[in-house]
N, C-alpha and C positions, 0 to 999 in steps of 0.2 A: 484101754483100761481106765477106769475112773478112780481117782485118788482123792481123799479128803472131801467127800461129798457133804455139803451143808445145805440146809434149807431154813427158810423163815417165812412166816405168813406174809402175804402180799398186802393185806389190809390190817389196820389196827383191830377191827372187830374180827376176831379169830373164827367166828362162825361163818364168815363169808369165805368160800373156797378160793384158792389161788395162792401160789407160793413162789418166792424167789429162790433159785438154787444156784449153787456154784460148785465147781470141782476142778481138779487139775487133770489135764490130758496132754500127753506129750510135752510136759514141762510148761504148759500155758494154762492160765486160769480161764475157765470158760464159765459164763453166767447165762442165765435164762429165766423164763417164767413158765411155770407149769400151771396150766389152766384147769378148771374143774372138769372139762370135757376130756382131758388127757392130752390136749394139744400142747406142744412145746414150742415156745417162742425164744429163739436164741438171741441174746442181747450183746455179748462180746465174744470175740474169738470163735466165731462160728466154725464148727468142725467141717472138714472136707465132706463133700457130698457122699462119697463112698463109705464114710464112717458114721453118718447121721443115723442110719437105721439101727446099727448095732448099739450105738450110745443111747438112742432113744429107748430101746428095749431095756437096757440096764437102768436107765432113769425111772422107767415105769415100775420095774421091780423094786427099786429103792423106795419109791413113793408108796407102793403098796405096803412095804414093811414099816416105814416111818410114820405114815399118815393114816392109812386105812386099816391098821392092824386090828 
């Protein structure tokens, strides 16, 4: 489960796609980069391999809601 999802543009020019995101999962802060292509680059506290697919799916849904609405 993702808690306290936050995102901000990766670049000062907000017209260039790319976002930094963070959230809490299992009481740990997880951060990453969401690229224009939908690729997720984990930067801190990378989730376990068996959780990555489910968390990636949730992040894609959140990005659709927050960025591409």
